[in-house]
Backbone as CSV, one residue per row, in Angstrom:
resi,resn,N_x,N_y,N_z,CA_x,CA_y,CA_z,C_x,C_y,C_z
1,MET,-30.717,-79.237,35.393,-30.856,-77.740,34.664,-32.397,-77.306,34.977
2,LYS,-32.932,-76.355,35.793,-33.705,-76.043,35.940,-34.873,-75.317,34.269
3,ALA,-36.040,-75.505,34.488,-36.494,-74.941,32.832,-37.595,-74.253,33.347
4,ALA,-38.168,-73.233,32.647,-39.379,-72.559,32.196,-40.335,-72.965,31.065
5,ILE,-41.138,-73.308,31.674,-41.791,-73.678,30.231,-42.930,-72.595,29.882
6,TYR,-42.946,-71.986,28.519,-44.235,-70.928,28.518,-44.722,-71.505,27.018
7,ALA,-46.149,-71.338,27.126,-47.064,-71.926,26.458,-47.955,-70.329,26.496
8,ARG,-48.676,-70.564,25.355,-49.633,-69.600,24.675,-50.024,-69.506,24.135
9,VAL,-51.745,-69.311,24.080,-52.637,-69.163,23.470,-53.405,-68.267,22.535
10,SER,-53.649,-67.762,21.650,-54.070,-66.284,21.635,-55.794,-66.268,21.987
11,THR,-56.334,-65.167,22.204,-57.266,-65.038,22.375,-58.227,-65.681,21.135
12,ARG,-57.962,-65.290,20.088,-58.741,-65.490,18.746,-58.927,-67.436,18.627
13,ASP,-58.055,-67.839,19.416,-58.092,-69.316,19.449,-59.513,-70.039,20.066
14,ARG,-60.504,-69.484,19.895,-61.417,-70.066,20.627,-62.223,-71.761,20.733
15,GLY,-62.111,-71.827,22.279,-62.361,-73.112,22.686,-60.539,-73.694,23.049
16,GLN,-60.022,-73.037,22.665,-58.891,-73.778,23.002,-57.621,-73.209,24.471
17,ASP,-56.793,-74.121,25.086,-56.400,-73.476,26.266,-54.405,-73.891,26.350
18,ASN,-54.327,-73.878,26.687,-52.551,-74.270,26.788,-52.397,-75.553,26.993
19,GLU,-54.020,-76.629,27.354,-52.830,-77.598,28.247,-52.459,-78.837,26.563
20,ASN,-52.469,-78.247,25.295,-51.758,-79.417,24.281,-50.386,-78.848,24.923
21,GLN,-50.142,-77.441,24.872,-48.962,-77.421,24.586,-48.088,-77.953,25.635
22,LEU,-48.920,-77.530,26.654,-47.956,-77.713,28.111,-47.939,-79.369,28.437
23,ARG,-48.722,-80.614,27.438,-48.455,-81.604,28.231,-47.474,-82.068,27.266
24,GLU,-47.360,-81.585,25.781,-46.067,-82.054,25.351,-44.984,-81.317,25.851
25,LEU,-44.203,-80.204,26.632,-43.522,-79.647,26.930,-43.357,-80.158,28.376
26,ARG,-44.052,-80.214,28.879,-43.819,-81.109,30.315,-42.769,-82.532,29.967
27,ALA,-43.476,-82.810,28.866,-42.910,-84.316,28.574,-41.376,-83.739,27.913
28,PHE,-41.400,-83.225,26.955,-40.308,-82.747,26.218,-38.758,-81.946,27.456
29,ALA,-39.724,-81.629,28.228,-38.582,-81.548,29.840,-38.003,-82.253,30.254
30,GLU,-38.778,-83.507,30.754,-38.600,-84.797,31.811,-37.514,-85.487,30.400
31,ARG,-38.042,-85.450,29.218,-36.853,-86.164,28.289,-35.249,-85.652,28.078
32,LEU,-35.075,-84.585,28.477,-33.801,-84.096,28.181,-33.465,-83.959,29.520
33,GLY,-34.171,-84.008,30.467,-33.817,-84.354,32.127,-33.911,-82.798,32.578
34,TYR,-34.123,-82.299,32.871,-34.887,-80.672,32.946,-35.754,-81.151,34.417
35,THR,-35.400,-79.810,35.053,-36.611,-80.008,36.330,-37.393,-78.484,35.781
36,VAL,-38.799,-78.591,35.899,-39.734,-77.756,35.499,-39.659,-76.903,36.899
37,TYR,-39.160,-75.404,36.968,-39.208,-74.221,37.748,-40.518,-74.136,37.985
38,GLN,-41.324,-73.471,36.664,-42.984,-73.310,36.395,-42.898,-72.754,35.025
39,GLU,-44.166,-73.292,34.922,-45.032,-72.680,33.715,-45.776,-71.225,33.558
40,TYR,-45.193,-70.773,32.553,-45.978,-69.592,32.638,-46.466,-69.274,31.436
41,THR,-47.890,-69.583,31.761,-49.272,-69.441,30.423,-49.794,-67.864,30.050
42,ASP,-50.089,-67.799,29.115,-50.834,-66.687,28.446,-51.889,-66.961,28.004
43,GLN,-53.427,-66.505,28.027,-54.148,-66.170,26.793,-54.356,-65.112,26.268
44,ASP,-53.523,-65.031,25.177,-53.987,-63.331,25.075,-52.996,-62.994,23.546
45,SER,-53.092,-61.908,22.932,-52.146,-62.148,21.342,-50.711,-62.048,21.353
46,GLY,-49.723,-62.643,20.743,-48.290,-62.672,20.953,-47.969,-61.259,20.091
47,GLY,-48.990,-60.517,19.173,-48.536,-59.292,19.134,-47.818,-58.388,20.225
48,LYS,-47.987,-58.433,21.248,-47.757,-56.893,22.122,-46.810,-58.051,23.275
49,ALA,-45.659,-57.261,24.074,-45.103,-58.182,24.955,-46.331,-58.096,26.429
50,GLU,-46.822,-57.033,26.595,-47.243,-56.723,27.446,-48.508,-57.880,28.006
51,ARG,-47.784,-58.688,27.690,-48.926,-60.241,28.815,-48.279,-60.636,30.166
52,ARG,-48.852,-60.788,30.736,-48.504,-60.952,32.473,-47.809,-61.475,32.734
53,GLN,-48.081,-63.413,32.410,-47.385,-64.373,32.623,-45.341,-64.595,31.643
54,PHE,-45.959,-63.646,30.486,-44.468,-63.054,29.477,-43.771,-62.367,30.528
55,GLN,-44.204,-61.003,31.185,-43.104,-60.246,31.616,-42.542,-60.954,32.843
56,GLN,-43.423,-61.938,33.377,-43.169,-62.314,34.588,-42.021,-63.676,34.373
57,LEU,-42.019,-63.903,33.357,-41.068,-64.644,32.573,-39.559,-64.208,32.804
58,PHE,-39.946,-62.864,32.556,-38.424,-62.214,32.042,-38.354,-61.682,33.401
59,GLN,-39.155,-61.583,34.117,-38.644,-60.877,35.568,-37.708,-62.075,35.911
60,ASP,-38.350,-63.518,35.782,-38.107,-64.624,36.695,-36.545,-64.981,36.522
61,ALA,-36.581,-64.834,35.292,-34.793,-65.544,34.031,-34.057,-64.154,34.718
62,HIS,-34.414,-63.230,35.063,-33.259,-61.606,35.498,-33.035,-62.061,36.918
63,GLN,-33.950,-62.739,37.478,-33.149,-63.410,38.843,-32.855,-64.504,39.294
64,ARG,-32.210,-65.200,37.587,-31.868,-66.554,37.611,-32.343,-67.974,38.177
65,ARG,-33.899,-67.796,38.166,-34.772,-68.419,38.487,-34.693,-69.891,37.914
66,PHE,-34.180,-70.326,37.110,-33.976,-71.147,35.742,-32.852,-70.973,34.953
67,GLU,-32.655,-71.841,34.007,-31.144,-71.668,32.840,-31.751,-71.771,31.750
68,ILE,-32.922,-72.200,31.478,-33.358,-72.514,30.211,-34.936,-72.067,30.023
69,VAL,-35.384,-71.657,28.932,-36.483,-71.661,28.567,-37.267,-72.408,27.898
70,ILE,-38.250,-73.050,27.712,-38.610,-74.385,26.851,-39.983,-74.040,25.967
71,PHE,-40.204,-73.606,25.030,-41.805,-73.002,24.347,-42.203,-73.890,23.532
72,TRP,-43.219,-73.955,22.533,-43.657,-74.821,21.669,-43.420,-74.494,20.723
73,ALA,-43.132,-73.255,19.853,-42.669,-72.586,19.125,-42.602,-71.331,19.189
74,LEU,-41.596,-70.676,18.381,-41.296,-69.068,18.155,-42.511,-68.135,18.179
75,ASP,-43.353,-68.547,17.428,-44.781,-67.640,16.942,-45.462,-67.764,18.427
76,ARG,-45.564,-69.050,18.988,-46.107,-69.110,20.700,-45.385,-68.062,21.744
77,PHE,-43.571,-68.106,21.114,-43.177,-67.189,22.080,-43.749,-65.476,21.760
78,SER,-43.277,-65.273,20.781,-43.822,-64.114,20.893,-44.294,-63.681,19.013
79,ARG,-44.823,-62.948,18.599,-45.218,-62.317,17.733,-45.045,-61.057,17.261
80,GLU,-44.515,-60.658,17.508,-44.610,-58.820,17.791,-43.338,-58.488,16.391
81,GLY,-42.829,-59.454,15.560,-42.096,-59.292,14.591,-40.486,-59.481,14.919
82,VAL,-39.469,-60.031,14.066,-38.438,-60.398,14.473,-37.383,-59.509,14.632
83,THR,-37.353,-58.271,14.618,-36.358,-57.581,15.794,-37.064,-57.867,17.183
84,GLU,-38.225,-57.196,17.616,-38.860,-57.686,18.880,-38.183,-58.846,19.572
85,THR,-38.933,-59.951,18.716,-38.703,-61.107,19.282,-36.964,-61.593,19.320
86,LEU,-36.446,-61.290,18.184,-34.971,-61.224,18.560,-34.470,-60.636,19.822
87,ASN,-34.787,-59.268,20.053,-34.078,-58.628,21.149,-34.484,-59.409,22.675
88,HIS,-35.974,-60.134,22.249,-36.487,-61.158,23.444,-35.464,-62.101,23.829
89,LEU,-35.354,-62.792,22.529,-34.596,-63.635,23.007,-32.852,-63.529,23.308
90,GLN,-32.464,-62.509,22.848,-31.095,-61.274,23.638,-31.258,-61.261,25.005
91,LYS,-32.701,-61.044,25.499,-32.503,-60.496,26.797,-32.319,-61.903,27.703
92,LEU,-32.796,-62.908,27.378,-32.880,-63.800,27.598,-31.260,-64.579,28.221
93,SER,-30.531,-64.404,26.631,-29.302,-64.641,26.723,-28.204,-64.176,27.741
94,ALA,-28.603,-62.007,27.625,-28.105,-61.226,28.494,-27.896,-62.148,29.982
95,ALA,-29.007,-62.264,30.371,-29.833,-63.409,31.587,-29.029,-64.474,32.160
96,GLY,-28.441,-65.254,31.239,-27.523,-66.209,31.738,-28.706,-67.169,31.173
97,VAL,-29.565,-67.259,30.447,-31.063,-67.734,30.135,-30.884,-68.370,28.559
98,GLN,-31.134,-70.008,28.907,-31.204,-70.098,27.104,-32.496,-70.223,26.857
99,PHE,-32.963,-70.834,25.588,-33.641,-71.165,25.458,-34.169,-72.591,24.094
100,LYS,-35.060,-72.807,24.063,-35.269,-74.027,23.240,-36.312,-74.520,22.774
101,SER,-36.749,-74.198,21.631,-37.920,-74.432,20.837,-38.797,-75.984,20.538
102,PHE,-39.770,-76.443,21.162,-40.018,-77.926,20.959,-39.821,-78.071,19.297
103,THR,-40.689,-77.425,18.579,-41.433,-78.240,17.605,-40.331,-77.117,16.286
104,GLU,-39.128,-76.708,16.495,-38.169,-75.992,15.543,-36.906,-76.501,15.821
105,GLN,-36.520,-77.438,15.914,-34.780,-77.783,16.606,-33.869,-77.154,16.203
106,TYR,-33.797,-76.179,15.154,-32.607,-75.648,15.053,-32.874,-74.240,16.234
107,LEU,-34.043,-74.123,16.513,-33.994,-73.061,17.391,-33.502,-73.361,18.749
108,ASP,-32.329,-73.472,19.007,-31.818,-74.206,20.124,-30.400,-73.523,20.626
109,SER,-30.976,-72.436,21.999,-29.357,-71.950,22.057,-28.482,-72.933,23.309
110,THR,-28.835,-73.846,23.111,-27.821,-74.656,23.860,-26.592,-75.392,23.348
111,GLY,-26.997,-75.927,22.088,-26.122,-76.369,21.217,-24.836,-75.196,20.591
112,ILE,-24.111,-76.389,20.103,-22.691,-75.767,19.850,-23.292,-74.534,18.346
113,PHE,-24.203,-74.568,17.871,-24.795,-73.714,16.797,-25.571,-72.220,17.003
114,LYS,-25.762,-72.210,18.432,-25.963,-70.927,19.380,-25.831,-69.089,18.258
115,ASP,-24.195,-69.060,18.498,-24.191,-68.224,17.907,-25.041,-67.538,16.824
116,ALA,-24.706,-68.632,15.521,-24.974,-68.881,14.214,-26.312,-68.747,14.327
117,ILE,-27.293,-69.094,15.275,-29.099,-68.996,15.248,-29.696,-67.628,15.415
118,ILE,-28.573,-67.110,16.561,-28.797,-65.490,16.779,-28.001,-64.596,15.536
119,GLY,-26.997,-65.324,14.876,-26.678,-64.022,14.158,-27.565,-64.257,12.882
120,ILE,-27.881,-65.101,12.540,-29.116,-65.374,11.267,-30.472,-64.568,11.869
121,LEU,-30.972,-64.967,13.028,-31.909,-64.235,13.228,-31.345,-62.041,13.097
122,ALA,-30.501,-62.199,13.886,-30.108,-60.681,13.695,-30.179,-60.616,12.271
123,ALA,-29.398,-60.928,10.981,-29.181,-60.789,10.273,-30.939,-60.569,9.496
124,ILE,-31.770,-61.287,10.075,-33.348,-61.162,9.168,-34.245,-60.428,9.564
125,ALA,-33.608,-59.375,11.021,-34.391,-58.719,11.763,-33.934,-57.509,10.970
126,LYS,-32.167,-57.240,10.484,-31.958,-56.282,9.946,-32.087,-56.186,8.733
127,GLN,-32.982,-57.109,7.924,-33.165,-57.081,6.723,-34.995,-56.597,6.699
128,GLU,-35.512,-56.877,7.602,-36.761,-56.506,8.333,-36.697,-55.198,8.229
129,ARG,-35.655,-54.600,9.223,-35.753,-53.105,9.026,-35.847,-52.441,7.661
130,VAL,-34.544,-52.730,6.988,-34.208,-52.439,5.564,-35.800,-52.344,5.160
131,ARG,-36.340,-53.119,4.915,-37.657,-53.614,3.894,-38.819,-52.357,4.647
132,LEU,-38.875,-52.035,5.964,-39.553,-51.313,6.280,-39.106,-49.822,6.152
133,GLY,-38.154,-49.893,6.045,-37.370,-48.592,5.576,-38.012,-47.902,4.048
134,GLU,-37.963,-49.280,2.876,-37.684,-49.138,1.930,-39.097,-48.810,1.685
135,ARG,-40.231,-49.705,2.528,-41.931,-49.556,2.398,-41.923,-48.070,2.589
136,THR,-41.587,-47.279,3.235,-41.711,-46.233,3.971,-41.430,-45.115,3.018
137,LYS,-39.903,-45.235,2.120,-39.571,-44.292,1.227,-40.814,-44.687,0.184
138,ALA,-40.942,-45.620,-0.746,-41.586,-45.812,-1.201,-43.457,-45.097,-1.183
139,GLY,-43.743,-45.224,-0.192,-45.043,-44.599,-0.031,-44.532,-43.246,0.395
140,LEU,-43.412,-42.408,0.790,-43.382,-40.727,0.907,-43.551,-40.575,-0.603
141,ALA,-42.586,-41.467,-1.588,-42.358,-40.855,-2.964,-43.884,-40.922,-3.677
142,LYS,-44.830,-41.664,-3.349,-46.289,-41.785,-3.433,-47.124,-40.514,-3.260
143,THR,-46.606,-40.476,-2.159,-47.654,-39.230,-1.804,-47.439,-37.667,-2.210
144,VAL,-46.092,-37.704,-2.278,-45.410,-36.539,-3.220,-45.333,-36.859,-4.545
145,ALA,-45.946,-37.999,-5.435,-46.149,-37.958,-7.181,-47.683,-37.635,-6.949
146,LYS,-48.097,-37.554,-5.706,-49.841,-36.870,-5.941,-49.945,-35.827,-5.391
147,GLY,-49.294,-34.887,-5.218,-48.700,-33.710,-5.079,-48.728,-33.152,-4.163
148,THR,-48.735,-34.203,-2.527,-48.848,-33.473,-1.521,-47.770,-33.039,-1.091
149,LYS,-47.063,-32.033,-0.707,-46.053,-31.710,-0.076,-45.451,-32.281,1.423
150,LEU,-44.693,-32.444,1.869,-44.348,-33.193,3.112,-43.508,-31.923,3.642
151,GLY,-43.785,-32.629,5.029,-42.990,-31.439,5.858,-44.037,-29.963,6.720
152,ARG,-43.758,-29.639,7.411,-44.260,-28.571,8.501,-45.032,-27.726,7.043
153,PRO,-45.972,-26.954,7.077,-46.976,-26.077,5.807,-45.858,-24.792,6.701
154,VAL,-45.638,-24.041,5.173,-44.871,-23.230,5.478,-46.180,-21.867,6.060
155,VAL,-45.308,-20.709,6.692,-46.228,-19.862,7.811,-45.867,-18.692,6.793
156,ALA,-47.588,-18.648,6.553,-47.501,-17.302,5.463,-47.352,-16.169,6.182
157,PRO,-46.657,-15.119,6.066,-46.182,-13.974,6.880,-47.317,-12.820,6.646
158,GLU,-48.445,-12.894,5.723,-49.416,-11.806,6.080,-50.604,-12.741,7.169
159,LEU,-50.201,-13.760,7.384,-51.072,-14.171,8.523,-50.712,-13.991,9.552
160,VAL,-49.228,-13.974,9.825,-49.003,-13.885,10.715,-49.172,-12.372,11.016
161,GLN,-48.769,-11.567,10.695,-49.356,-9.966,10.924,-50.433,-9.964,11.334
162,GLN,-51.381,-10.624,10.552,-52.960,-10.425,11.180,-52.755,-10.827,12.453
163,VAL,-52.829,-12.032,12.645,-52.758,-12.335,14.327,-52.261,-11.626,15.192
164,GLN,-50.821,-10.973,14.552,-50.633,-9.833,15.706,-51.382,-8.556,15.714
165,GLN,-52.028,-8.331,14.882,-52.945,-6.856,14.769,-54.127,-7.268,15.637
166,LEU,-54.522,-8.190,15.017,-55.596,-8.317,16.049,-55.730,-8.633,17.600
167,ARG,-54.448,-9.632,17.655,-54.414,-9.359,19.685,-53.701,-8.684,19.553
168,GLN,-52.800,-7.331,19.018,-52.717,-5.814,19.664,-54.083,-5.255,20.140
169,GLN,-55.280,-5.701,19.476,-56.939,-4.871,19.675,-57.228,-4.868,20.786
170,GLY,-56.493,-6.537,21.266,-57.029,-7.357,22.425,-58.114,-8.064,22.597
171,ARG,-58.390,-9.172,20.833,-59.003,-9.928,20.641,-58.092,-11.410,21.561
172,SER,-58.906,-12.034,21.616,-58.807,-13.528,22.631,-58.336,-14.201,21.269
173,ASP,-57.194,-15.544,21.630,-56.774,-16.551,20.577,-57.524,-17.056,20.462
174,ARG,-59.074,-17.405,20.834,-60.086,-18.184,20.292,-60.434,-17.269,19.240
175,ALA,-61.008,-16.020,19.606,-61.674,-15.425,19.022,-60.830,-15.008,17.316
176,ILE,-59.748,-15.026,17.235,-58.752,-14.450,16.014,-58.613,-15.886,15.732
177,GLY,-58.538,-17.177,16.201,-58.150,-17.861,15.424,-60.205,-18.484,14.694
178,LYS,-61.035,-18.457,15.500,-62.487,-18.478,14.814,-62.737,-17.432,13.219
179,GLU,-62.165,-16.461,13.882,-62.203,-15.524,12.355,-61.257,-15.828,11.475
180,LEU,-59.861,-16.618,11.596,-59.199,-16.880,10.701,-59.151,-18.881,10.327
181,GLY,-59.592,-19.545,10.840,-59.923,-20.288,10.233,-58.495,-21.418,11.175
182,LEU,-58.377,-20.863,12.807,-56.424,-21.696,12.942,-57.129,-21.584,14.605
183,SER,-56.438,-22.843,14.820,-56.854,-22.720,16.195,-56.200,-22.316,17.005
184,PRO,-56.733,-21.965,18.425,-56.205,-20.877,19.462,-54.503,-21.166,19.949
185,SER,-54.036,-22.596,19.930,-52.447,-23.096,20.105,-51.846,-22.442,18.987
186,THR,-52.249,-22.042,17.491,-51.728,-22.047,16.390,-51.507,-20.296,16.662
187,VAL,-52.880,-19.776,16.717,-52.651,-18.548,17.333,-52.062,-17.929,17.759
188,ALA,-51.520,-18.342,19.245,-50.779,-18.261,20.245,-49.037,-18.203,19.716
189,LYS,-49.020,-19.134,19.035,-47.926,-19.228,18.056,-47.486,-17.858,17.170
190,TYR,-47.902,-18.008,16.335,-48.296,-16.836,15.306,-47.935,-15.978,15.837
191,ALA,-48.678,-15.398,16.914,-48.633,-14.253,18.048,-47.282,-13.823,18.564
192,HIS,-46.472,-14.424,18.696,-44.670,-14.692,19.548,-43.975,-14.802,18.312
193,LEU,-44.243,-15.365,16.942,-43.373,-15.662,15.612,-42.772,-14.094,15.254
194,THR,-41.946,-13.808,14.731,-40.675,-12.619,14.425,-40.873,-13.291,12.790
195,ILE,-41.393,-12.222,11.676,-41.372,-12.389,10.612,-40.510,-11.857,9.619
């Protein structure tokens, strides 16, 4: 089986390189009888997918250049959050590529528990989305409790009439805006409103 090795250290990990991970992952691949197709290494934050070698890994996966990706740990693969990480793993599965973590033995899509692992990760991702929604609602409730009105501000009909009268007098949007404390784009919008 052809394997891709993915290793990453963060730019914050001063003085570190990928060699510690790579040495262990090479030995791991050899023990499992895998032939290493290529090693993909990044020295970048795992909090974003725009990592050069990470993107190359997915391009090569979609071209079926290897059958499995092995990585040190899930947080070395991605730190974008559960949902995004799950999406990355599902992209690999959709391309027919399996994955295996060196340090997390349960994170292995080659065994009989593949569907269970994806299911558990999907459930965690769903729970993360629910918690995010709850935090958003709580934040909005706190904002409302402080007296802040949500939504678009109500347009005062008198202000719209004032803008339209000044515009009929030939005044520019910038001059009207300066006089009334509005931006020129708001003046242009109010000039065409019907109240």
